[in-house]
PDB file with SEQRES, HELIX, SHEET and CRYST1 records, atoms N, CA, C and O in Angstrom:
SEQRES   1 A   78  MET GLY ASN SER GLU VAL GLU GLU PRO THR GLY ILE LEU          
SEQRES   2 A   78  CYS ASN LEU GLY ALA LEU LEU GLU LYS ARG ASN MET THR          
SEQRES   3 A   78  LEU VAL GLU LEU SER GLU LYS ILE GLY ILE SER VAL VAL          
SEQRES   4 A   78  ASN LEU SER VAL LEU LYS ASN ASN ARG ALA ARG ALA ILE          
SEQRES   5 A   78  ARG PHE SER THR LEU VAL ALA ILE CYS GLY ALA LEU ASP          
SEQRES   6 A   78  CYS HIS VAL GLY GLU LEU LEU GLU THR GLU ASN GLU SER          
HELIX    1 AA1 LEU A   16  LYS A   22  1                                   7    
HELIX    2 AA2 LEU A   27  ILE A   34  1                                   8    
HELIX    3 AA3 VAL A   38  LYS A   45  1                                   8    
HELIX    4 AA4 PHE A   54  LEU A   64  1                                  11    
HELIX    5 AA5 VAL A   68  LEU A   71  1                                   4    
HELIX    6 AA6 GLU A   75  GLU A   77  5                                   3    
SHEET    1 AA1 2 ILE A  12  CYS A  14  0                                        
SHEET    2 AA1 2 LEU A  72  THR A  74 -1                                        
CRYST1    1.000    1.000    1.000  90.00  90.00  90.00 P 1           1          
ATOM      1  N   MET A   1     -28.744 -69.333  61.048  1.00  0.00           N  
ATOM      2  CA  MET A   1     -29.720 -69.170  60.062  1.00  0.00           C  
ATOM      3  C   MET A   1     -29.055 -68.952  58.720  1.00  0.00           C  
ATOM      4  O   MET A   1     -28.171 -68.105  58.596  1.00  0.00           O  
ATOM      5  N   GLY A   2     -29.473 -69.712  57.701  1.00  0.00           N  
ATOM      6  CA  GLY A   2     -28.902 -69.537  56.376  1.00  0.00           C  
ATOM      7  C   GLY A   2     -29.436 -68.346  55.653  1.00  0.00           C  
ATOM      8  O   GLY A   2     -30.477 -67.810  56.033  1.00  0.00           O  
ATOM      9  N   ASN A   3     -28.780 -67.925  54.650  1.00  0.00           N  
ATOM     10  CA  ASN A   3     -29.209 -66.747  53.890  1.00  0.00           C  
ATOM     11  C   ASN A   3     -30.541 -66.962  53.216  1.00  0.00           C  
ATOM     12  O   ASN A   3     -31.277 -66.000  52.999  1.00  0.00           O  
ATOM     13  N   SER A   4     -30.892 -68.250  52.860  1.00  0.00           N  
ATOM     14  CA  SER A   4     -32.136 -68.503  52.176  1.00  0.00           C  
ATOM     15  C   SER A   4     -33.383 -68.430  53.111  1.00  0.00           C  
ATOM     16  O   SER A   4     -34.516 -68.310  52.644  1.00  0.00           O  
ATOM     17  N   GLU A   5     -33.146 -68.503  54.390  1.00  0.00           N  
ATOM     18  CA  GLU A   5     -34.271 -68.459  55.315  1.00  0.00           C  
ATOM     19  C   GLU A   5     -34.722 -67.037  55.558  1.00  0.00           C  
ATOM     20  O   GLU A   5     -33.889 -66.140  55.689  1.00  0.00           O  
ATOM     21  N   VAL A   6     -36.028 -66.810  55.622  1.00  0.00           N  
ATOM     22  CA  VAL A   6     -36.580 -65.490  55.849  1.00  0.00           C  
ATOM     23  C   VAL A   6     -37.017 -65.413  57.267  1.00  0.00           C  
ATOM     24  O   VAL A   6     -37.726 -66.291  57.759  1.00  0.00           O  
ATOM     25  N   GLU A   7     -36.583 -64.315  57.968  1.00  0.00           N  
ATOM     26  CA  GLU A   7     -37.001 -64.141  59.345  1.00  0.00           C  
ATOM     27  C   GLU A   7     -38.437 -63.679  59.406  1.00  0.00           C  
ATOM     28  O   GLU A   7     -38.867 -62.819  58.637  1.00  0.00           O  
ATOM     29  N   GLU A   8     -39.171 -64.266  60.336  1.00  0.00           N  
ATOM     30  CA  GLU A   8     -40.565 -63.830  60.553  1.00  0.00           C  
ATOM     31  C   GLU A   8     -40.531 -62.471  61.252  1.00  0.00           C  
ATOM     32  O   GLU A   8     -39.691 -62.267  62.128  1.00  0.00           O  
ATOM     33  N   PRO A   9     -41.395 -61.555  60.905  1.00  0.00           N  
ATOM     34  CA  PRO A   9     -41.425 -60.267  61.575  1.00  0.00           C  
ATOM     35  C   PRO A   9     -41.870 -60.471  63.057  1.00  0.00           C  
ATOM     36  O   PRO A   9     -42.679 -61.345  63.369  1.00  0.00           O  
ATOM     37  N   THR A  10     -41.317 -59.647  63.919  1.00  0.00           N  
ATOM     38  CA  THR A  10     -41.659 -59.760  65.352  1.00  0.00           C  
ATOM     39  C   THR A  10     -42.902 -59.034  65.692  1.00  0.00           C  
ATOM     40  O   THR A  10     -43.504 -59.310  66.730  1.00  0.00           O  
ATOM     41  N   GLY A  11     -43.336 -58.089  64.848  1.00  0.00           N  
ATOM     42  CA  GLY A  11     -44.496 -57.270  65.189  1.00  0.00           C  
ATOM     43  C   GLY A  11     -44.179 -56.099  66.089  1.00  0.00           C  
ATOM     44  O   GLY A  11     -45.059 -55.345  66.504  1.00  0.00           O  
ATOM     45  N   ILE A  12     -42.890 -55.966  66.380  1.00  0.00           N  
ATOM     46  CA  ILE A  12     -42.441 -54.854  67.259  1.00  0.00           C  
ATOM     47  C   ILE A  12     -41.550 -53.948  66.421  1.00  0.00           C  
ATOM     48  O   ILE A  12     -40.659 -54.428  65.722  1.00  0.00           O  
ATOM     49  N   LEU A  13     -41.780 -52.660  66.486  1.00  0.00           N  
ATOM     50  CA  LEU A  13     -40.960 -51.655  65.774  1.00  0.00           C  
ATOM     51  C   LEU A  13     -40.152 -50.854  66.817  1.00  0.00           C  
ATOM     52  O   LEU A  13     -40.653 -50.505  67.887  1.00  0.00           O  
ATOM     53  N   CYS A  14     -38.933 -50.589  66.474  1.00  0.00           N  
ATOM     54  CA  CYS A  14     -38.043 -49.821  67.361  1.00  0.00           C  
ATOM     55  C   CYS A  14     -37.878 -48.408  66.781  1.00  0.00           C  
ATOM     56  O   CYS A  14     -37.572 -48.243  65.600  1.00  0.00           O  
ATOM     57  N   ASN A  15     -38.079 -47.430  67.604  1.00  0.00           N  
ATOM     58  CA  ASN A  15     -37.986 -46.040  67.195  1.00  0.00           C  
ATOM     59  C   ASN A  15     -36.624 -45.411  67.589  1.00  0.00           C  
ATOM     60  O   ASN A  15     -36.528 -44.194  67.745  1.00  0.00           O  
ATOM     61  N   LEU A  16     -35.600 -46.229  67.744  1.00  0.00           N  
ATOM     62  CA  LEU A  16     -34.308 -45.749  68.225  1.00  0.00           C  
ATOM     63  C   LEU A  16     -33.768 -44.635  67.305  1.00  0.00           C  
ATOM     64  O   LEU A  16     -33.286 -43.614  67.796  1.00  0.00           O  
ATOM     65  N   GLY A  17     -33.845 -44.821  66.001  1.00  0.00           N  
ATOM     66  CA  GLY A  17     -33.301 -43.831  65.067  1.00  0.00           C  
ATOM     67  C   GLY A  17     -33.952 -42.473  65.250  1.00  0.00           C  
ATOM     68  O   GLY A  17     -33.273 -41.447  65.293  1.00  0.00           O  
ATOM     69  N   ALA A  18     -35.282 -42.476  65.356  1.00  0.00           N  
ATOM     70  CA  ALA A  18     -36.008 -41.210  65.501  1.00  0.00           C  
ATOM     71  C   ALA A  18     -35.707 -40.547  66.829  1.00  0.00           C  
ATOM     72  O   ALA A  18     -35.598 -39.322  66.893  1.00  0.00           O  
ATOM     73  N   LEU A  19     -35.568 -41.338  67.908  1.00  0.00           N  
ATOM     74  CA  LEU A  19     -35.233 -40.781  69.204  1.00  0.00           C  
ATOM     75  C   LEU A  19     -33.816 -40.195  69.233  1.00  0.00           C  
ATOM     76  O   LEU A  19     -33.588 -39.142  69.828  1.00  0.00           O  
ATOM     77  N   LEU A  20     -32.865 -40.883  68.586  1.00  0.00           N  
ATOM     78  CA  LEU A  20     -31.534 -40.369  68.511  1.00  0.00           C  
ATOM     79  C   LEU A  20     -31.501 -39.027  67.731  1.00  0.00           C  
ATOM     80  O   LEU A  20     -30.808 -38.086  68.118  1.00  0.00           O  
ATOM     81  N   GLU A  21     -32.258 -38.975  66.642  1.00  0.00           N  
ATOM     82  CA  GLU A  21     -32.300 -37.795  65.818  1.00  0.00           C  
ATOM     83  C   GLU A  21     -32.908 -36.619  66.613  1.00  0.00           C  
ATOM     84  O   GLU A  21     -32.388 -35.506  66.552  1.00  0.00           O  
ATOM     85  N   LYS A  22     -33.992 -36.857  67.349  1.00  0.00           N  
ATOM     86  CA  LYS A  22     -34.596 -35.799  68.181  1.00  0.00           C  
ATOM     87  C   LYS A  22     -33.620 -35.258  69.221  1.00  0.00           C  
ATOM     88  O   LYS A  22     -33.659 -34.076  69.563  1.00  0.00           O  
ATOM     89  N   ARG A  23     -32.745 -36.131  69.720  1.00  0.00           N  
ATOM     90  CA  ARG A  23     -31.826 -35.714  70.781  1.00  0.00           C  
ATOM     91  C   ARG A  23     -30.433 -35.349  70.240  1.00  0.00           C  
ATOM     92  O   ARG A  23     -29.493 -35.162  71.013  1.00  0.00           O  
ATOM     93  N   ASN A  24     -30.311 -35.248  68.900  1.00  0.00           N  
ATOM     94  CA  ASN A  24     -29.031 -34.914  68.266  1.00  0.00           C  
ATOM     95  C   ASN A  24     -27.910 -35.787  68.792  1.00  0.00           C  
ATOM     96  O   ASN A  24     -26.829 -35.296  69.117  1.00  0.00           O  
ATOM     97  N   MET A  25     -28.172 -37.100  68.877  1.00  0.00           N  
ATOM     98  CA  MET A  25     -27.176 -38.003  69.393  1.00  0.00           C  
ATOM     99  C   MET A  25     -26.918 -39.088  68.340  1.00  0.00           C  
ATOM    100  O   MET A  25     -27.835 -39.505  67.633  1.00  0.00           O  
ATOM    101  N   THR A  26     -25.671 -39.536  68.246  1.00  0.00           N  
ATOM    102  CA  THR A  26     -25.350 -40.590  67.278  1.00  0.00           C  
ATOM    103  C   THR A  26     -25.409 -41.939  67.974  1.00  0.00           C  
ATOM    104  O   THR A  26     -25.449 -42.022  69.201  1.00  0.00           O  
ATOM    105  N   LEU A  27     -25.415 -42.994  67.170  1.00  0.00           N  
ATOM    106  CA  LEU A  27     -25.397 -44.342  67.702  1.00  0.00           C  
ATOM    107  C   LEU A  27     -24.096 -44.592  68.451  1.00  0.00           C  
ATOM    108  O   LEU A  27     -24.090 -45.328  69.438  1.00  0.00           O  
ATOM    109  N   VAL A  28     -23.008 -44.003  68.009  1.00  0.00           N  
ATOM    110  CA  VAL A  28     -21.697 -44.137  68.642  1.00  0.00           C  
ATOM    111  C   VAL A  28     -21.727 -43.461  70.013  1.00  0.00           C  
ATOM    112  O   VAL A  28     -21.228 -44.021  70.990  1.00  0.00           O  
ATOM    113  N   GLU A  29     -22.294 -42.289  70.090  1.00  0.00           N  
ATOM    114  CA  GLU A  29     -22.430 -41.570  71.395  1.00  0.00           C  
ATOM    115  C   GLU A  29     -23.269 -42.368  72.364  1.00  0.00           C  
ATOM    116  O   GLU A  29     -22.908 -42.509  73.533  1.00  0.00           O  
ATOM    117  N   LEU A  30     -24.406 -42.902  71.883  1.00  0.00           N  
ATOM    118  CA  LEU A  30     -25.254 -43.713  72.760  1.00  0.00           C  
ATOM    119  C   LEU A  30     -24.492 -44.920  73.246  1.00  0.00           C  
ATOM    120  O   LEU A  30     -24.524 -45.235  74.435  1.00  0.00           O  
ATOM    121  N   SER A  31     -23.806 -45.602  72.346  1.00  0.00           N  
ATOM    122  CA  SER A  31     -22.997 -46.763  72.673  1.00  0.00           C  
ATOM    123  C   SER A  31     -22.011 -46.459  73.793  1.00  0.00           C  
ATOM    124  O   SER A  31     -21.925 -47.203  74.770  1.00  0.00           O  
ATOM    125  N   GLU A  32     -21.275 -45.379  73.652  1.00  0.00           N  
ATOM    126  CA  GLU A  32     -20.282 -44.957  74.659  1.00  0.00           C  
ATOM    127  C   GLU A  32     -20.952 -44.658  75.986  1.00  0.00           C  
ATOM    128  O   GLU A  32     -20.414 -44.981  77.045  1.00  0.00           O  
ATOM    129  N   LYS A  33     -22.098 -44.056  75.932  1.00  0.00           N  
ATOM    130  CA  LYS A  33     -22.796 -43.595  77.125  1.00  0.00           C  
ATOM    131  C   LYS A  33     -23.323 -44.804  77.941  1.00  0.00           C  
ATOM    132  O   LYS A  33     -23.280 -44.786  79.171  1.00  0.00           O  
ATOM    133  N   ILE A  34     -23.817 -45.845  77.249  1.00  0.00           N  
ATOM    134  CA  ILE A  34     -24.459 -46.959  77.971  1.00  0.00           C  
ATOM    135  C   ILE A  34     -23.661 -48.244  77.946  1.00  0.00           C  
ATOM    136  O   ILE A  34     -24.059 -49.215  78.590  1.00  0.00           O  
ATOM    137  N   GLY A  35     -22.560 -48.291  77.234  1.00  0.00           N  
ATOM    138  CA  GLY A  35     -21.689 -49.485  77.215  1.00  0.00           C  
ATOM    139  C   GLY A  35     -22.258 -50.670  76.466  1.00  0.00           C  
ATOM    140  O   GLY A  35     -21.998 -51.819  76.823  1.00  0.00           O  
ATOM    141  N   ILE A  36     -23.028 -50.401  75.436  1.00  0.00           N  
ATOM    142  CA  ILE A  36     -23.568 -51.462  74.533  1.00  0.00           C  
ATOM    143  C   ILE A  36     -22.970 -51.213  73.150  1.00  0.00           C  
ATOM    144  O   ILE A  36     -22.916 -50.069  72.699  1.00  0.00           O  
ATOM    145  N   SER A  37     -22.527 -52.254  72.482  1.00  0.00           N  
ATOM    146  CA  SER A  37     -21.806 -52.130  71.231  1.00  0.00           C  
ATOM    147  C   SER A  37     -22.691 -51.439  70.157  1.00  0.00           C  
ATOM    148  O   SER A  37     -23.915 -51.566  70.141  1.00  0.00           O  
ATOM    149  N   VAL A  38     -22.001 -50.716  69.279  1.00  0.00           N  
ATOM    150  CA  VAL A  38     -22.686 -50.063  68.164  1.00  0.00           C  
ATOM    151  C   VAL A  38     -23.376 -51.074  67.311  1.00  0.00           C  
ATOM    152  O   VAL A  38     -24.480 -50.831  66.823  1.00  0.00           O  
ATOM    153  N   VAL A  39     -22.727 -52.244  67.112  1.00  0.00           N  
ATOM    154  CA  VAL A  39     -23.328 -53.319  66.309  1.00  0.00           C  
ATOM    155  C   VAL A  39     -24.678 -53.754  66.891  1.00  0.00           C  
ATOM    156  O   VAL A  39     -25.667 -53.872  66.167  1.00  0.00           O  
ATOM    157  N   ASN A  40     -24.705 -53.989  68.196  1.00  0.00           N  
ATOM    158  CA  ASN A  40     -25.967 -54.434  68.836  1.00  0.00           C  
ATOM    159  C   ASN A  40     -26.996 -53.328  68.767  1.00  0.00           C  
ATOM    160  O   ASN A  40     -28.169 -53.618  68.533  1.00  0.00           O  
ATOM    161  N   LEU A  41     -26.621 -52.078  68.957  1.00  0.00           N  
ATOM    162  CA  LEU A  41     -27.588 -51.017  68.872  1.00  0.00           C  
ATOM    163  C   LEU A  41     -28.104 -50.827  67.444  1.00  0.00           C  
ATOM    164  O   LEU A  41     -29.270 -50.502  67.218  1.00  0.00           O  
ATOM    165  N   SER A  42     -27.197 -51.042  66.491  1.00  0.00           N  
ATOM    166  CA  SER A  42     -27.606 -50.942  65.069  1.00  0.00           C  
ATOM    167  C   SER A  42     -28.661 -52.009  64.690  1.00  0.00           C  
ATOM    168  O   SER A  42     -29.597 -51.745  63.935  1.00  0.00           O  
ATOM    169  N   VAL A  43     -28.468 -53.212  65.243  1.00  0.00           N  
ATOM    170  CA  VAL A  43     -29.465 -54.288  64.989  1.00  0.00           C  
ATOM    171  C   VAL A  43     -30.811 -53.871  65.543  1.00  0.00           C  
ATOM    172  O   VAL A  43     -31.848 -54.074  64.912  1.00  0.00           O  
ATOM    173  N   LEU A  44     -30.784 -53.292  66.713  1.00  0.00           N  
ATOM    174  CA  LEU A  44     -32.057 -52.792  67.300  1.00  0.00           C  
ATOM    175  C   LEU A  44     -32.648 -51.665  66.479  1.00  0.00           C  
ATOM    176  O   LEU A  44     -33.835 -51.686  66.153  1.00  0.00           O  
ATOM    177  N   LYS A  45     -31.831 -50.682  66.144  1.00  0.00           N  
ATOM    178  CA  LYS A  45     -32.272 -49.491  65.355  1.00  0.00           C  
ATOM    179  C   LYS A  45     -32.880 -49.879  64.034  1.00  0.00           C  
ATOM    180  O   LYS A  45     -33.835 -49.255  63.572  1.00  0.00           O  
ATOM    181  N   ASN A  46     -32.328 -50.916  63.419  1.00  0.00           N  
ATOM    182  CA  ASN A  46     -32.795 -51.340  62.054  1.00  0.00           C  
ATOM    183  C   ASN A  46     -33.864 -52.408  62.128  1.00  0.00           C  
ATOM    184  O   ASN A  46     -34.141 -53.074  61.131  1.00  0.00           O  
ATOM    185  N   ASN A  47     -34.470 -52.584  63.289  1.00  0.00           N  
ATOM    186  CA  ASN A  47     -35.553 -53.528  63.499  1.00  0.00           C  
ATOM    187  C   ASN A  47     -35.218 -54.970  63.092  1.00  0.00           C  
ATOM    188  O   ASN A  47     -36.056 -55.688  62.546  1.00  0.00           O  
ATOM    189  N   ARG A  48     -34.006 -55.363  63.363  1.00  0.00           N  
ATOM    190  CA  ARG A  48     -33.574 -56.723  63.104  1.00  0.00           C  
ATOM    191  C   ARG A  48     -33.368 -57.514  64.421  1.00  0.00           C  
ATOM    192  O   ARG A  48     -32.970 -58.678  64.384  1.00  0.00           O  
ATOM    193  N   ALA A  49     -33.629 -56.902  65.537  1.00  0.00           N  
ATOM    194  CA  ALA A  49     -33.473 -57.588  66.821  1.00  0.00           C  
ATOM    195  C   ALA A  49     -34.629 -58.583  67.033  1.00  0.00           C  
ATOM    196  O   ALA A  49     -35.773 -58.309  66.670  1.00  0.00           O  
ATOM    197  N   ARG A  50     -34.310 -59.722  67.619  1.00  0.00           N  
ATOM    198  CA  ARG A  50     -35.333 -60.755  67.913  1.00  0.00           C  
ATOM    199  C   ARG A  50     -35.703 -60.667  69.377  1.00  0.00           C  
ATOM    200  O   ARG A  50     -36.758 -61.166  69.767  1.00  0.00           O  
ATOM    201  N   ALA A  51     -34.863 -60.043  70.212  1.00  0.00           N  
ATOM    202  CA  ALA A  51     -35.119 -59.958  71.655  1.00  0.00           C  
ATOM    203  C   ALA A  51     -34.322 -58.810  72.184  1.00  0.00           C  
ATOM    204  O   ALA A  51     -33.394 -58.344  71.521  1.00  0.00           O  
ATOM    205  N   ILE A  52     -34.666 -58.320  73.403  1.00  0.00           N  
ATOM    206  CA  ILE A  52     -33.892 -57.298  74.044  1.00  0.00           C  
ATOM    207  C   ILE A  52     -33.970 -57.501  75.561  1.00  0.00           C  
ATOM    208  O   ILE A  52     -35.025 -57.827  76.104  1.00  0.00           O  
ATOM    209  N   ARG A  53     -32.883 -57.311  76.199  1.00  0.00           N  
ATOM    210  CA  ARG A  53     -32.810 -57.427  77.681  1.00  0.00           C  
ATOM    211  C   ARG A  53     -33.443 -56.238  78.303  1.00  0.00           C  
ATOM    212  O   ARG A  53     -33.359 -55.123  77.789  1.00  0.00           O  
ATOM    213  N   PHE A  54     -34.097 -56.482  79.447  1.00  0.00           N  
ATOM    214  CA  PHE A  54     -34.699 -55.369  80.195  1.00  0.00           C  
ATOM    215  C   PHE A  54     -33.630 -54.375  80.579  1.00  0.00           C  
ATOM    216  O   PHE A  54     -33.892 -53.172  80.559  1.00  0.00           O  
ATOM    217  N   SER A  55     -32.435 -54.822  80.927  1.00  0.00           N  
ATOM    218  CA  SER A  55     -31.366 -53.924  81.352  1.00  0.00           C  
ATOM    219  C   SER A  55     -30.945 -52.994  80.172  1.00  0.00           C  
ATOM    220  O   SER A  55     -30.576 -51.838  80.381  1.00  0.00           O  
ATOM    221  N   THR A  56     -31.010 -53.518  78.970  1.00  0.00           N  
ATOM    222  CA  THR A  56     -30.708 -52.743  77.786  1.00  0.00           C  
ATOM    223  C   THR A  56     -31.790 -51.666  77.576  1.00  0.00           C  
ATOM    224  O   THR A  56     -31.474 -50.513  77.282  1.00  0.00           O  
ATOM    225  N   LEU A  57     -33.044 -52.047  77.726  1.00  0.00           N  
ATOM    226  CA  LEU A  57     -34.132 -51.092  77.626  1.00  0.00           C  
ATOM    227  C   LEU A  57     -33.990 -49.953  78.675  1.00  0.00           C  
ATOM    228  O   LEU A  57     -34.163 -48.776  78.359  1.00  0.00           O  
ATOM    229  N   VAL A  58     -33.684 -50.327  79.876  1.00  0.00           N  
ATOM    230  CA  VAL A  58     -33.523 -49.351  80.942  1.00  0.00           C  
ATOM    231  C   VAL A  58     -32.360 -48.371  80.609  1.00  0.00           C  
ATOM    232  O   VAL A  58     -32.472 -47.160  80.795  1.00  0.00           O  
ATOM    233  N   ALA A  59     -31.263 -48.939  80.118  1.00  0.00           N  
ATOM    234  CA  ALA A  59     -30.078 -48.120  79.818  1.00  0.00           C  
ATOM    235  C   ALA A  59     -30.387 -47.170  78.650  1.00  0.00           C  
ATOM    236  O   ALA A  59     -30.047 -45.989  78.717  1.00  0.00           O  
ATOM    237  N   ILE A  60     -31.023 -47.663  77.588  1.00  0.00           N  
ATOM    238  CA  ILE A  60     -31.353 -46.809  76.452  1.00  0.00           C  
ATOM    239  C   ILE A  60     -32.326 -45.710  76.858  1.00  0.00           C  
ATOM    240  O   ILE A  60     -32.129 -44.537  76.540  1.00  0.00           O  
ATOM    241  N   CYS A  61     -33.377 -46.107  77.566  1.00  0.00           N  
ATOM    242  CA  CYS A  61     -34.418 -45.140  77.970  1.00  0.00           C  
ATOM    243  C   CYS A  61     -33.811 -44.095  78.901  1.00  0.00           C  
ATOM    244  O   CYS A  61     -34.144 -42.913  78.821  1.00  0.00           O  
ATOM    245  N   GLY A  62     -32.927 -44.535  79.776  1.00  0.00           N  
ATOM    246  CA  GLY A  62     -32.256 -43.579  80.691  1.00  0.00           C  
ATOM    247  C   GLY A  62     -31.399 -42.567  79.952  1.00  0.00           C  
ATOM    248  O   GLY A  62     -31.405 -41.376  80.264  1.00  0.00           O  
ATOM    249  N   ALA A  63     -30.661 -43.064  78.964  1.00  0.00           N  
ATOM    250  CA  ALA A  63     -29.739 -42.171  78.194  1.00  0.00           C  
ATOM    251  C   ALA A  63     -30.526 -41.238  77.293  1.00  0.00           C  
ATOM    252  O   ALA A  63     -30.106 -40.108  77.048  1.00  0.00           O  
ATOM    253  N   LEU A  64     -31.667 -41.705  76.799  1.00  0.00           N  
ATOM    254  CA  LEU A  64     -32.466 -40.878  75.859  1.00  0.00           C  
ATOM    255  C   LEU A  64     -33.595 -40.166  76.574  1.00  0.00           C  
ATOM    256  O   LEU A  64     -34.372 -39.456  75.935  1.00  0.00           O  
ATOM    257  N   ASP A  65     -33.706 -40.333  77.868  1.00  0.00           N  
ATOM    258  CA  ASP A  65     -34.773 -39.690  78.647  1.00  0.00           C  
ATOM    259  C   ASP A  65     -36.152 -39.944  78.008  1.00  0.00           C  
ATOM    260  O   ASP A  65     -36.907 -39.019  77.709  1.00  0.00           O  
ATOM    261  N   CYS A  66     -36.439 -41.230  77.815  1.00  0.00           N  
ATOM    262  CA  CYS A  66     -37.710 -41.618  77.225  1.00  0.00           C  
ATOM    263  C   CYS A  66     -38.313 -42.803  77.974  1.00  0.00           C  
ATOM    264  O   CYS A  66     -37.685 -43.366  78.870  1.00  0.00           O  
ATOM    265  N   HIS A  67     -39.520 -43.169  77.606  1.00  0.00           N  
ATOM    266  CA  HIS A  67     -40.202 -44.337  78.153  1.00  0.00           C  
ATOM    267  C   HIS A  67     -40.079 -45.497  77.158  1.00  0.00           C  
ATOM    268  O   HIS A  67     -39.843 -45.282  75.969  1.00  0.00           O  
ATOM    269  N   VAL A  68     -40.240 -46.717  77.653  1.00  0.00           N  
ATOM    270  CA  VAL A  68     -40.167 -47.885  76.787  1.00  0.00           C  
ATOM    271  C   VAL A  68     -41.159 -47.775  75.641  1.00  0.00           C  
ATOM    272  O   VAL A  68     -40.851 -48.161  74.514  1.00  0.00           O  
ATOM    273  N   GLY A  69     -42.338 -47.256  75.918  1.00  0.00           N  
ATOM    274  CA  GLY A  69     -43.378 -47.102  74.891  1.00  0.00           C  
ATOM    275  C   GLY A  69     -43.007 -46.131  73.779  1.00  0.00           C  
ATOM    276  O   GLY A  69     -43.560 -46.191  72.681  1.00  0.00           O  
ATOM    277  N   GLU A  70     -42.055 -45.224  74.073  1.00  0.00           N  
ATOM    278  CA  GLU A  70     -41.584 -44.311  73.018  1.00  0.00           C  
ATOM    279  C   GLU A  70     -40.515 -45.016  72.163  1.00  0.00           C  
ATOM    280  O   GLU A  70     -40.346 -44.707  70.983  1.00  0.00           O  
ATOM    281  N   LEU A  71     -39.823 -45.935  72.761  1.00  0.00           N  
ATOM    282  CA  LEU A  71     -38.740 -46.674  72.055  1.00  0.00           C  
ATOM    283  C   LEU A  71     -39.315 -47.818  71.211  1.00  0.00           C  
ATOM    284  O   LEU A  71     -38.925 -48.014  70.060  1.00  0.00           O  
ATOM    285  N   LEU A  72     -40.241 -48.563  71.804  1.00  0.00           N  
ATOM    286  CA  LEU A  72     -40.815 -49.750  71.172  1.00  0.00           C  
ATOM    287  C   LEU A  72     -42.315 -49.580  71.007  1.00  0.00           C  
ATOM    288  O   LEU A  72     -42.995 -49.009  71.860  1.00  0.00           O  
ATOM    289  N   GLU A  73     -42.811 -50.088  69.893  1.00  0.00           N  
ATOM    290  CA  GLU A  73     -44.279 -50.096  69.686  1.00  0.00           C  
ATOM    291  C   GLU A  73     -44.627 -51.321  68.841  1.00  0.00           C  
ATOM    292  O   GLU A  73     -43.778 -51.880  68.146  1.00  0.00           O  
ATOM    293  N   THR A  74     -45.882 -51.720  68.919  1.00  0.00           N  
ATOM    294  CA  THR A  74     -46.315 -52.817  68.063  1.00  0.00           C  
ATOM    295  C   THR A  74     -46.637 -52.224  66.707  1.00  0.00           C  
ATOM    296  O   THR A  74     -46.984 -51.049  66.586  1.00  0.00           O  
ATOM    297  N   GLU A  75     -46.513 -53.078  65.671  1.00  0.00           N  
ATOM    298  CA  GLU A  75     -46.710 -52.615  64.335  1.00  0.00           C  
ATOM    299  C   GLU A  75     -48.076 -51.980  64.092  1.00  0.00           C  
ATOM    300  O   GLU A  75     -48.187 -51.041  63.303  1.00  0.00           O  
ATOM    301  N   ASN A  76     -49.092 -52.466  64.743  1.00  0.00           N  
ATOM    302  CA  ASN A  76     -50.437 -51.916  64.564  1.00  0.00           C  
ATOM    303  C   ASN A  76     -50.626 -50.554  65.227  1.00  0.00           C  
ATOM    304  O   ASN A  76     -51.653 -49.906  65.023  1.00  0.00           O  
ATOM    305  N   GLU A  77     -49.665 -50.120  66.005  1.00  0.00           N  
ATOM    306  CA  GLU A  77     -49.754 -48.772  66.638  1.00  0.00           C  
ATOM    307  C   GLU A  77     -49.306 -47.683  65.735  1.00  0.00           C  
ATOM    308  O   GLU A  77     -49.710 -46.531  65.894  1.00  0.00           O  
ATOM    309  N   SER A  78     -48.467 -48.022  64.775  1.00  0.00           N  
ATOM    310  CA  SER A  78     -47.836 -46.968  63.929  1.00  0.00           C  
ATOM    311  C   SER A  78     -48.809 -46.412  62.898  1.00  0.00           C  
ATOM    312  O   SER A  78     -48.446 -45.532  62.118  1.00  0.00           O  
TER     313      SER A  78                                                      
END                                                                             
């Protein structure tokens, strides 16, 4: 994708930053705990992800002791 192209919003918001803050955990700590790169987690945290694997959801939710609905929500829920 070129720099001049604008990405369409997905309509999904990720609450990873808020969940990390509540648990006093850094992105680096989460990355080390679940084996997913900081770069990939940062894309998710900053709502730039276009897709996410179920295995990634399970790993993040397990590490943060949360449900998928706490991590992800549709824009109209916020």
